[in-house]
N, C-alpha and C positions, 0 to 999 in steps of 0.2 A: 375382668382381669386382662384379656387380650388388648383392650383399648388402653389400659394403663401401661402395658409393656411397650406398645407402639408409641404412646405419648412420651415415655421416658427415653426411648431410642431417638425419636424425632427431635426432642429438645435437649438431648445429650445430658441427662441429669445424673449419670453414673459418675462416681468419684474416680480419680485417676488410679488408685491402687486396687480396683476391683477387677474380677475376671471379666465382667460384662464390658468394661472399658477396653480391655485388651482384645476381646473378640470383635468389638466394633472397629477398632483400629486395624485389626488383621483383615476384616472384610473390606474396609476402604482401600487398603493397600493391594489386596487381591484384585479389586475392581480396577484400580489404576493400572496395574502391571499386566493383568491377564485379559483385559478387554481387547478384542480384535480391533485393529485400526480401521477396518472397513465399516464398522458400526458408525463411525463419526465422519467418514469420508463422503461428502456430498458433491465432490467434483469442482466446487467453487474455487478452491485454492489452486488447483491444477490449471483451470482455465485462466486465472489471473496471471499465473507465471508465464503462460504462453504469449500473453499480450504485453508483457513488460518490455519497456524500452531498454536496449543495451547501453544507452547513453546515461551520463551522470545526471543531466537535467535538460530541460527544454526552456528556451527563452522565447517570448513573443515580442517581436520588434514591430510596433505599430507605426504606420505612416501617417502623416498629417491628413486631415479630412479633405483638403483640397487636392489630394492626390500627388501629382508630381511624377517625375521620371522613375521608372522601376530601377531598383538597385542591382548591381552585379554582385557576385559572390564575395569579392574582396571588400566591397563597401559594406555589405551586411556584416562580414566578419569584423571589420574595423569598428562599426557602430556597436556591435555586441560587446566587444572588448572594452569600449569606452563606457557603455552602460553598466557593465558588471564590475568595472574598475579592476579587471584581472587580465593583464596582457598575455599571460601564459596559457589561456584556454585554447582548446582546439575545436573548431567548428567541424562537425561531422556530417550534418545533413541540413539542408535548407528547403522548406516547403512554403509555397505562397498560400496566403489566405485571401480568398476572393469574396467580394460582396455580391449582391444579387444581380448586378449588371456586368459582372465578370472583371471588375477592376481589382487590382491588387491593393488591399488595405493593410496587410501586415505580412510579416514573415515569421514562420515558426522555425526556430533554429535549435538543433540538438547540439549540445556542447559536452565536452569532457575536460 
């Protein structure tokens, strides 16, 4: 008998107009609204929020393989605006990407 009851609850075989259906719905709602948030908090979401960038997006501006002269901030900004085809963007931060020999191969640009 117990196995039959568990099977009916698990497969939700009760009709909508029965008291068993109402009890199951009440138990589900009680679980949703009364379960402490700490039961599901593993800290992962909190750590991701701490490392999120305050910028709208990041653009990676790669340089030709043969290298060339390093770019100043105004040239990086001009190239990013040309690549994105959005002259209204604001460059917030520019970081160099270096290869194994210490040469600049790209610029990581935070834009808003």
